[in-house]
C-alpha positions as CSV (number, residue, x, y, z in Angstrom):
1,M,0.0,0.0,0.0
2,S,2.8,2.4,0.8
3,G,6.4,2.5,1.9
4,E,5.6,1.8,5.5
5,L,2.2,0.1,5.5
6,T,3.4,-3.0,3.6
7,E,1.3,-5.6,1.9
8,S,2.5,-8.3,4.3
9,V,1.3,-6.3,7.3
10,I,-2.1,-5.8,5.6
11,K,-2.4,-9.5,4.8
12,G,-1.8,-10.3,8.5
13,I,-4.4,-7.9,9.6
14,I,-6.9,-9.3,7.0
15,R,-6.3,-12.8,8.3
16,K,-6.9,-11.7,11.9
17,V,-10.1,-9.7,11.0
18,G,-11.5,-12.8,9.1
19,L,-10.8,-15.0,12.1
20,E,-12.4,-12.6,14.5
21,C,-15.5,-12.3,12.4
22,A,-15.7,-16.1,12.1
23,A,-15.4,-16.4,15.9
24,Q,-18.5,-14.2,16.1
25,G,-20.5,-16.3,13.7
26,Q,-19.9,-14.4,10.4
27,T,-17.9,-16.2,7.7
28,L,-16.9,-13.6,5.2
29,S,-15.0,-13.8,2.0
30,E,-11.4,-12.7,2.0
31,T,-12.1,-10.2,-0.8
32,L,-14.8,-8.5,1.3
33,V,-12.5,-8.4,4.4
34,A,-9.6,-7.0,2.4
35,F,-11.7,-4.3,0.9
36,M,-13.1,-3.3,4.3
37,V,-9.7,-3.2,6.0
38,R,-8.4,-0.9,3.2
39,A,-11.5,1.2,3.4
40,V,-11.0,1.7,7.2
41,V,-7.4,2.8,6.6
42,L,-8.5,5.1,3.8
43,D,-11.2,6.9,5.9
44,P,-9.7,10.1,7.2
45,R,-12.1,10.0,10.2
46,N,-10.1,7.0,11.6
47,G,-6.8,8.9,11.7
48,F,-4.5,6.3,10.1
49,N,-1.4,7.7,8.5
50,M,-0.2,5.5,5.7
51,D,3.2,7.2,5.6
52,Q,4.1,6.1,9.1
53,I,4.8,2.7,10.7
54,L,1.7,1.2,12.5
55,T,2.2,0.7,16.2
56,E,0.8,-2.3,18.0
57,K,-2.1,-0.1,19.2
58,D,-2.8,1.1,15.6
59,V,-3.0,-2.5,14.4
60,Q,-5.4,-3.4,17.2
61,D,-7.5,-0.3,16.5
62,L,-7.6,-1.2,12.8
63,I,-8.7,-4.8,13.5
64,Q,-11.4,-3.6,15.9
65,L,-12.8,-1.0,13.5
66,S,-12.8,-3.4,10.6
67,V,-14.6,-6.1,12.6
68,T,-17.1,-3.6,13.9
69,R,-18.0,-2.4,10.4
70,L,-18.2,-5.9,9.0
71,L,-20.6,-7.0,11.8
72,D,-22.8,-3.9,11.6
73,T,-26.1,-5.1,10.3
74,T,-27.5,-1.6,10.1
75,N,-24.9,-0.2,7.7
76,P,-26.1,0.5,4.1
77,S,-22.5,1.1,3.1
78,L,-21.6,-2.5,4.0
79,S,-24.5,-3.8,2.0
80,T,-23.3,-1.8,-1.0
81,I,-19.8,-3.1,-0.7
82,K,-21.1,-6.7,-0.4
83,M,-23.2,-6.1,-3.5
84,Q,-20.1,-4.8,-5.4
85,V,-18.0,-7.8,-4.3
86,Y,-20.8,-10.3,-5.2
87,F,-21.3,-8.8,-8.6
88,D,-17.5,-8.6,-9.4
89,M,-17.0,-12.3,-8.4
90,N,-20.1,-13.7,-10.1
91,Y,-20.9,-11.6,-13.1
92,A,-19.8,-12.9,-16.5
93,N,-20.4,-11.2,-19.8
94,R,-21.7,-12.8,-23.0
95,A,-18.2,-13.6,-24.3
96,A,-17.4,-15.7,-21.2
97,L,-20.2,-18.2,-21.8
98,Q,-19.3,-21.6,-23.2
99,S,-21.3,-23.9,-25.3
100,V,-23.7,-26.4,-23.7
101,F,-21.2,-29.1,-24.7
102,P,-17.8,-27.5,-24.1
103,Q,-14.6,-28.7,-25.6
104,T,-13.1,-29.5,-22.2
105,E,-15.7,-32.2,-21.6
106,M,-15.1,-33.7,-25.0
107,T,-11.4,-33.8,-24.4
108,A,-11.9,-35.5,-21.0
109,F,-14.2,-38.1,-22.6
110,I,-11.9,-39.0,-25.5
111,S,-8.2,-39.6,-25.4
112,L,-6.2,-36.6,-26.4
113,N,-4.2,-38.5,-29.0
114,K,-7.3,-39.4,-31.0
115,K,-8.2,-36.1,-32.6
116,D,-9.8,-37.7,-35.6
117,K,-12.1,-39.8,-33.5
118,E,-13.0,-36.8,-31.4
119,R,-13.9,-34.7,-34.4
120,Q,-16.0,-37.5,-35.9
121,L,-17.9,-38.0,-32.7
122,K,-18.6,-34.3,-32.4
123,N,-19.8,-34.2,-36.0
124,L,-21.9,-37.3,-35.5
125,A,-23.6,-35.7,-32.4
126,M,-24.3,-32.5,-34.4
127,L,-25.7,-34.5,-37.3
128,V,-28.0,-36.5,-35.0
129,T,-29.2,-33.2,-33.4
130,G,-29.9,-31.7,-36.8
131,I,-31.8,-34.8,-38.0
132,R,-33.9,-34.8,-34.8
133,L,-34.7,-31.1,-35.2
134,Y,-35.8,-31.7,-38.8
135,N,-38.0,-34.6,-37.8
136,K,-39.6,-32.5,-35.1
137,A,-40.3,-29.8,-37.7
138,C,-41.9,-32.4,-39.9
139,R,-43.8,-33.9,-37.0
140,K,-42.1,-37.3,-37.4
141,G,-40.4,-37.4,-34.0
142,G,-38.4,-35.2,-31.6
143,R,-41.4,-34.7,-29.2
144,S,-39.0,-34.7,-26.2
145,I,-37.2,-31.7,-27.6
146,D,-38.3,-28.4,-26.0
147,D,-39.3,-25.5,-28.3
148,L,-36.4,-23.3,-27.2
149,P,-37.3,-20.3,-29.5
150,A,-40.8,-20.2,-28.1
151,I,-39.6,-20.5,-24.5
152,L,-37.1,-17.7,-25.0
153,N,-39.7,-15.5,-26.6
154,E,-41.8,-15.8,-23.4
155,A,-39.0,-15.9,-20.8
156,I,-37.0,-12.9,-22.0
157,P,-39.9,-10.3,-21.8
158,S,-40.7,-11.7,-18.3
159,A,-37.1,-11.4,-17.2
160,T,-36.8,-7.8,-18.6
161,Q,-40.0,-6.9,-16.8
162,I,-38.6,-8.0,-13.5
163,V,-35.4,-6.0,-14.1
164,D,-37.4,-3.0,-15.2
165,E,-39.5,-3.2,-12.0
166,G,-36.3,-3.3,-10.0
167,L,-35.0,-0.2,-11.9
168,N,-38.2,1.7,-11.3
169,T,-38.0,0.9,-7.5
170,C,-34.4,2.1,-7.2
171,H,-35.1,5.1,-9.3
172,M,-37.9,6.1,-7.0
173,L,-35.8,5.6,-3.9
174,A,-32.9,7.5,-5.4
175,H,-35.1,10.5,-6.3
176,K,-36.6,10.5,-2.8
177,Y,-33.2,10.2,-1.0
178,T,-31.8,13.0,-3.2
179,A,-34.7,15.3,-2.6
180,L,-34.5,14.7,1.2
181,L,-30.8,15.4,1.3
182,E,-31.2,18.6,-0.7
183,S,-33.9,19.7,1.7
184,M,-31.7,18.8,4.7
185,Q,-28.9,21.0,3.3
186,E,-31.3,23.9,2.9
187,D,-33.0,23.5,6.3
188,S,-30.9,21.4,8.7
189,H,-33.0,22.3,11.8
190,R,-36.0,20.5,10.3
191,Y,-34.3,17.1,10.2
192,M,-32.1,17.3,13.3
193,Q,-32.8,13.7,14.3
194,L,-32.1,12.3,10.8
195,S,-28.5,11.2,10.0
196,S,-27.4,12.6,6.7
197,F,-24.5,10.1,6.7
198,K,-26.8,7.1,6.8
199,L,-29.1,8.7,4.2
200,K,-26.2,9.2,1.8
201,E,-25.1,5.6,2.3
202,A,-28.7,4.6,1.4
203,L,-28.5,6.8,-1.7
204,F,-25.3,5.2,-2.8
205,N,-26.7,1.8,-2.2
206,V,-29.7,2.2,-4.6
207,R,-27.5,4.0,-7.1
208,Q,-25.1,1.0,-7.2
209,Y,-28.1,-1.4,-7.4
210,E,-29.3,0.7,-10.3
211,A,-25.9,0.5,-12.1
212,F,-25.8,-3.3,-11.8
213,L,-29.4,-3.7,-13.0
214,C,-28.6,-1.5,-16.0
215,I,-25.8,-4.0,-16.9
216,V,-28.2,-6.9,-16.5
217,M,-30.9,-5.1,-18.6
218,S,-28.4,-4.4,-21.4
219,D,-27.5,-8.1,-21.5
220,A,-31.2,-9.1,-21.6
221,I,-31.9,-6.7,-24.5
222,T,-28.9,-8.1,-26.4
223,S,-30.1,-11.6,-25.7
224,A,-33.5,-10.7,-27.1
225,Q,-31.9,-9.3,-30.3
226,E,-29.7,-12.4,-30.6
227,V,-32.7,-14.7,-30.2
228,E,-34.6,-12.9,-32.9
229,T,-31.6,-13.2,-35.3
230,L,-31.2,-16.9,-34.5
231,S,-34.9,-17.5,-35.1
232,V,-34.8,-16.0,-38.6
233,Q,-31.6,-18.0,-39.4
234,F,-33.1,-21.2,-38.0
235,E,-36.4,-20.9,-40.0
236,A,-34.4,-20.1,-43.2
237,T,-32.2,-23.1,-42.8
238,M,-35.1,-25.4,-42.0
239,M,-37.0,-24.2,-45.1
240,Q,-33.9,-24.8,-47.2
241,L,-33.6,-28.3,-45.8
242,K,-37.2,-29.1,-46.5
243,N,-36.9,-27.9,-50.1
244,T,-33.8,-30.0,-50.5
245,V,-35.3,-33.2,-49.1
246,Q,-39.0,-32.8,-50.0
247,D,-40.4,-36.3,-50.8
248,K,-37.2,-37.8,-52.2
249,I,-36.4,-41.4,-51.4
250,S,-32.6,-40.8,-51.3
251,V,-30.7,-37.5,-51.0
252,D,-27.0,-36.9,-51.4
253,S,-25.4,-36.5,-48.1
254,K,-23.2,-33.7,-49.4
255,E,-26.4,-31.6,-49.8
256,V,-28.1,-32.3,-46.5
257,F,-25.3,-32.9,-44.0
258,P,-24.1,-29.2,-44.0
259,L,-27.7,-28.1,-43.4
260,F,-28.1,-30.6,-40.5
261,L,-24.8,-29.2,-39.0
262,E,-26.1,-25.7,-39.3
263,L,-29.3,-26.5,-37.5
264,S,-27.3,-28.0,-34.7
265,K,-25.1,-25.0,-34.4
266,L,-28.1,-22.6,-34.3
267,W,-29.8,-24.9,-31.7
268,T,-26.7,-24.8,-29.6
269,S,-26.8,-21.0,-29.7
270,F,-30.4,-21.2,-28.4
271,Q,-29.2,-23.3,-25.5
272,D,-26.5,-20.7,-24.7
273,E,-29.2,-18.0,-24.6
274,M,-31.2,-20.2,-22.2
275,L,-28.1,-20.5,-19.9
276,L,-27.5,-16.7,-20.1
277,L,-31.2,-15.9,-19.3
278,S,-31.1,-18.3,-16.3
279,F,-27.9,-16.6,-15.1
280,L,-29.3,-13.1,-15.5
281,T,-32.5,-14.1,-13.6
282,S,-30.5,-15.6,-10.8
283,M,-28.2,-12.5,-10.6
284,T,-31.2,-10.2,-10.5
285,S,-32.8,-12.2,-7.7
286,N,-29.6,-12.3,-5.6
287,L,-29.0,-8.6,-5.9
288,Q,-32.2,-7.8,-4.1
289,Q,-30.9,-8.9,-0.8
290,F,-28.5,-6.0,-0.7
291,L,-31.4,-3.5,-0.5
292,E,-32.8,-4.8,2.7
293,I,-30.8,-2.7,5.1
294,Q,-31.6,0.7,3.6
295,S,-35.3,-0.3,3.3
296,Q,-35.3,-1.2,7.0
297,L,-33.7,2.1,8.0
298,F,-36.0,4.2,5.9
299,P,-39.3,2.5,5.4
300,E,-41.8,3.8,2.9
301,E,-44.1,5.4,5.5
302,V,-41.1,7.2,7.1
303,L,-39.9,8.6,3.8
304,T,-43.4,9.8,3.0
305,S,-43.7,11.7,6.3
306,L,-40.2,13.2,5.9
307,L,-41.0,14.3,2.4
308,E,-44.1,16.3,3.2
309,G,-43.9,19.6,1.4
310,V,-40.7,18.6,-0.5
311,T,-40.7,18.4,-4.2
312,V,-39.3,15.1,-5.5
313,K,-37.7,15.4,-8.9
314,S,-36.8,12.5,-11.2
315,D,-33.5,12.4,-13.1
316,E,-35.4,13.0,-16.3
317,E,-37.1,16.1,-14.9
318,R,-33.8,17.5,-13.7
319,I,-32.3,17.1,-17.2
320,R,-35.4,18.7,-18.8
321,E,-35.1,21.7,-16.6
322,T,-31.5,22.4,-17.8
323,M,-32.0,21.6,-21.5
324,G,-32.2,25.2,-22.5
325,T,-29.0,26.2,-20.8
326,R,-25.4,25.6,-22.0
327,V,-21.9,26.9,-21.3
328,N,-20.6,29.9,-23.2
329,V,-17.3,28.8,-24.6
330,S,-16.1,32.4,-24.8
331,D,-16.1,32.7,-21.0
332,F,-13.3,30.2,-20.8
333,K,-10.0,30.8,-22.6
334,N,-8.0,27.7,-21.4
335,Q,-10.8,25.1,-21.2
336,E,-12.1,22.8,-23.9
337,W,-15.9,22.2,-24.1
338,L,-17.6,19.5,-26.2
339,F,-21.1,19.8,-27.7
340,P,-23.2,17.4,-29.8
341,E,-23.0,19.5,-33.0
342,T,-19.2,20.0,-32.9
343,T,-18.1,16.5,-31.6
344,D,-18.0,13.2,-33.5
345,N,-19.4,10.2,-31.6
346,F,-20.7,12.5,-28.9
347,D,-22.9,9.8,-27.3
348,Q,-19.9,7.4,-27.1
349,L,-17.6,9.7,-25.0
350,L,-16.3,8.1,-21.8
351,I,-17.7,10.3,-19.0
352,Q,-16.1,10.3,-15.6
353,Y,-17.9,9.5,-12.3
354,H,-20.5,7.2,-14.1
355,S,-22.0,10.3,-15.8
356,F,-22.9,11.9,-12.4
357,C,-22.4,15.6,-11.9
358,A,-18.7,16.2,-11.2
359,H,-19.4,19.2,-8.9
360,A,-22.2,17.8,-6.8
361,I,-20.3,14.7,-5.6
362,G,-17.5,16.4,-3.7
363,V,-19.4,19.6,-2.6
364,K,-22.8,18.1,-1.7
365,G,-22.2,14.4,-1.5
366,L,-25.0,13.8,-4.0
367,T,-25.1,11.7,-7.2
368,L,-27.0,14.0,-9.5
369,P,-27.4,13.1,-13.2
370,G,-25.2,15.1,-15.5
371,N,-26.7,16.8,-18.6
372,P,-24.3,16.6,-21.6
373,A,-26.3,19.3,-23.4
374,I,-25.0,21.9,-20.9
375,G,-21.5,21.1,-22.2
376,I,-18.9,18.4,-21.5
377,L,-15.6,19.7,-20.0
378,K,-12.5,18.0,-21.3
379,H,-9.8,18.4,-18.7
380,K,-6.5,16.4,-19.0
381,A,-8.0,14.1,-21.6
382,K,-11.0,13.2,-19.3
383,C,-14.6,14.3,-19.8
384,Y,-16.9,15.7,-17.1
385,V,-20.6,16.5,-17.1
386,F,-22.7,18.7,-14.8
387,S,-26.3,19.0,-13.5
388,T,-26.5,22.8,-13.9
389,K,-24.7,25.6,-15.8
390,E,-23.7,27.1,-12.5
391,A,-22.1,23.9,-11.4
392,A,-20.2,23.7,-14.7
393,Y,-18.8,27.2,-14.3
394,T,-17.8,26.6,-10.7
395,F,-16.0,23.4,-11.5
396,A,-14.2,24.8,-14.6
397,Q,-12.6,27.6,-12.5
398,D,-10.4,25.0,-10.7
399,P,-11.1,21.5,-11.9
400,D,-8.2,19.9,-10.0
401,K,-9.6,21.2,-6.7
402,F,-13.0,19.6,-7.2
403,I,-11.5,16.4,-8.5
404,Q,-9.5,16.1,-5.3
405,L,-12.7,16.9,-3.3
406,N,-14.4,13.9,-5.1
407,V,-11.4,11.7,-4.1
408,E,-11.7,12.8,-0.5
409,K,-15.4,12.0,-0.6
410,A,-14.6,8.5,-1.9
411,K,-12.3,8.1,1.1
412,E,-15.1,8.9,3.4
413,Y,-17.6,6.6,1.6
414,A,-15.6,3.6,0.3
415,E,-18.4,2.3,-1.9
416,L,-18.0,5.3,-4.1
417,I,-14.7,3.9,-5.4
418,Q,-16.5,1.4,-7.6
419,L,-19.7,3.4,-8.1
420,L,-17.9,6.4,-9.5
421,E,-15.2,4.2,-11.2
422,L,-12.3,5.7,-9.2
423,R,-10.1,2.6,-8.9
424,H,-7.4,4.3,-10.9
425,Q,-7.2,7.0,-8.2
426,F,-6.5,4.4,-5.5
427,E,-4.1,2.0,-7.2
428,Y,-1.7,2.4,-4.3
429,L,-4.3,1.2,-1.9
430,F,-5.5,-1.8,-4.0
431,P,-2.4,-3.2,-5.6
432,H,-4.1,-6.4,-6.7
433,A,-7.1,-4.7,-8.4
434,Q,-6.8,-5.1,-12.1
435,A,-9.0,-3.3,-14.7
436,R,-11.4,-5.8,-16.0
437,T,-12.3,-6.2,-19.6
438,A,-16.0,-6.0,-20.5
439,D,-17.1,-4.7,-17.1
440,K,-15.3,-7.3,-14.9
441,C,-12.8,-6.7,-12.2
442,L,-11.2,-9.5,-10.2
443,M,-8.6,-9.5,-7.5
444,K,-5.5,-11.2,-9.0
445,P,-2.1,-11.8,-7.4
446,T,0.9,-9.8,-8.5
447,A,2.9,-11.5,-11.2
448,K,6.4,-12.6,-10.1
449,C,9.5,-13.9,-11.9
450,D,13.1,-14.8,-11.2
451,S,15.7,-12.6,-12.7
452,S,19.5,-12.4,-12.6
453,T,22.3,-10.1,-13.9
454,Q,25.9,-10.6,-14.7
455,T,28.8,-8.1,-14.9
456,D,32.2,-8.4,-16.4
457,T,35.1,-9.1,-14.0
458,H,37.4,-6.7,-15.8
459,I,35.5,-4.0,-17.6
460,L,38.7,-2.2,-18.8
461,P,41.3,-3.9,-21.0
462,P,44.4,-5.2,-19.0
463,T,47.4,-2.9,-18.7
464,I,49.9,-5.4,-17.5
465,V,53.3,-5.3,-19.3
466,R,54.5,-8.8,-19.4
467,S,58.1,-7.8,-20.4
468,Y,58.6,-5.7,-17.3
469,E,61.4,-6.8,-14.9
470,W,61.9,-5.4,-11.5
471,N,65.1,-7.4,-10.8
472,E,68.2,-5.3,-11.6
473,W,70.4,-8.4,-12.1
474,E,67.9,-9.9,-14.5
475,L,68.1,-6.7,-16.5
476,R,71.9,-6.9,-16.5
477,R,71.8,-10.5,-17.7
478,K,69.5,-9.5,-20.7
479,A,71.8,-6.6,-21.5
480,I,74.9,-8.8,-21.5
481,K,73.1,-11.3,-23.7
482,L,72.2,-8.6,-26.2
483,A,75.7,-7.2,-26.2
484,N,77.2,-10.6,-26.9
485,L,74.8,-11.1,-29.9
486,R,76.3,-8.0,-31.6
487,R,79.6,-9.8,-31.9
488,K,78.2,-13.0,-33.2
489,L,77.6,-13.9,-36.9
490,T,75.0,-16.1,-38.4
491,H,76.3,-18.6,-41.1
492,A,74.2,-20.5,-43.6
493,M,75.1,-22.9,-46.3
494,Q,73.3,-25.0,-48.9
495,T,74.2,-28.3,-50.4
496,D,73.6,-29.8,-53.8
497,L,70.9,-32.1,-52.4
498,S,68.9,-29.2,-50.8
499,H,69.2,-26.9,-53.8
500,M,65.9,-25.9,-55.2
501,K,64.0,-28.1,-52.6
502,R,61.0,-26.9,-50.7
503,E,60.2,-27.4,-47.1
504,N,58.0,-30.3,-46.1
505,F,55.5,-30.5,-43.2
506,T,53.8,-33.5,-41.7
507,Q,50.8,-33.5,-39.5
508,V,50.0,-36.2,-37.1
509,Y,47.1,-36.9,-34.8
510,L,48.0,-37.2,-31.2
511,P,46.7,-40.3,-29.4
512,K,43.3,-40.0,-27.9
513,G,43.0,-40.2,-24.2
514,V,41.0,-43.3,-23.1
515,G,39.6,-43.8,-19.7
516,T,37.6,-46.4,-18.0
517,Q,35.4,-46.4,-15.0
518,T,34.6,-49.3,-12.7
519,K,31.2,-49.9,-11.3
520,R,32.2,-49.2,-7.7
521,D,35.0,-47.9,-5.6
522,N,36.4,-49.9,-2.8
523,S,38.9,-49.5,-0.1
524,S,40.4,-51.4,2.8
525,N,42.1,-50.5,6.0
526,V,45.3,-52.1,7.3
527,P,46.5,-52.1,10.9
528,R,48.9,-49.4,11.9
529,P,52.1,-51.0,13.2
530,Q,53.3,-49.9,16.6
531,I,56.5,-51.4,17.9
532,F,58.1,-50.7,21.4
533,L,61.8,-51.4,21.9
534,K,63.2,-51.5,25.4
535,G,66.8,-51.4,26.4
536,L,68.3,-49.3,23.6
537,R,69.9,-46.9,26.0
538,G,71.7,-49.6,27.8
539,Q,72.0,-50.6,31.4
540,S,74.7,-50.9,34.1
541,S,75.9,-54.2,32.6
542,P,78.2,-54.0,29.6
543,T,75.9,-56.2,27.5
544,T,72.9,-54.6,26.0
545,H,69.7,-56.5,26.2
546,M,66.8,-55.2,24.0
547,V,63.2,-56.3,24.4
548,K,60.8,-55.9,21.4
549,V,57.1,-55.5,22.2
550,D,54.5,-55.5,19.3
551,L,51.7,-53.1,20.3
552,T,49.9,-53.1,16.9
553,R,46.1,-53.3,17.3
554,A,43.6,-55.0,15.0
555,V,41.6,-52.8,12.6
556,D,38.3,-53.5,14.2
557,E,39.7,-52.4,17.6
558,T,40.7,-48.9,16.6
């Protein structure tokens, strides 16, 4: 995370927090615990300084704060973070889906070294599927095959209706929470007993739920379009096959087999869409559990009483109110503004903060919808939208200041990091978070590799003079030798036999070294002789008597 708050320290704290929660009856995923620990460190209200070494007391405080937040069942912020973790770990886009009969199962069923047999078996299965589909269309069999196009045509509208109802519910709640927060900021004495902090957490909770449902709805709409295309192709292929076969007794396999295979491929695509629809339905149902906390804190009757005399505006109404206003470019000399009539692919611009007003987030703590018609500010290659013309002018005077305010607001409400797509602002805090392709983000370990370097022993060329002599007498000897050579003569002579002869050379191959190796090495020990001689120094008698004593011990006794 930083120079002092190392990743190993954080991992140890995460493990302790997880064990403490488990001891109190809450088994939580490591991803959720890790996010909460980092969120506690990030929150400036907790007073942790990431540039200093954590003391033992700091570590205990961090563990206790993390456990308290993870076990707080009345915290909408925790529900939002749980929703984000669940969606990140379970959502898969359309490109990630496999066929009903994936290649891995085929490989496991058939030996890997029998590719031809595998291919023939797969083609045979597809042919059988195509023939059964044709028989079903001709009412000659295939009664056990479900009518997938008809099922999908009924199930997809039903699924989209459920998602649409969920979107309407969260839209209504978001509009009420926003109106209530704006009223509190105008007259704080009226709502003295109401916690604006909890209310903002509830607002962010329904906004995150709305964002996830929009992703699910987009996939459902794409699925409906895909089913419509597949149905047209399936009917066309079936009609072509009927015209080819008709009432013929025999048909060339080269004509009908490709059509059978095409029917099988299209039917497999229908099955994929069934799997996708089941997945989206399950995802929608599971996301609803994360709205329970905010609905318990602010029931419908409580919101109704609090909103008496308060005008509740929808996102569409707020945008309509500002449609006639736009930024005057001449008021800004050093700022770039984008408008629909002057910008290509205006609707495809990547807007920061999930298209919420860049001014209202840090200043008011609200997620107000931005209106691109007012003007899109392009600052440091990033685009920002605003809810009003006044907010655009205020933000444009010092963009970096308000961008930092938004970052500070995300530190206070950790769920805003994903809701506002601010992960790039906190890369130092989430070293394992990787940008996911196609709206997916997973926690992945840091890649590691072994590396080595080598340097030359002597970088500079050697400067040793081999002919140098330090011995004076050696120098004298060489000098005398050279002096003697000056008085010598070299004589040469040639005989009749060597006249006009050339020199001959002969090259031989040196004998090759040959070695042998035995199967085993062996050795043996011999006793070490020890002889004691007595009487060698002589005695009082003139005659010397020597006694020889053999003290040599056996090998096994040493």
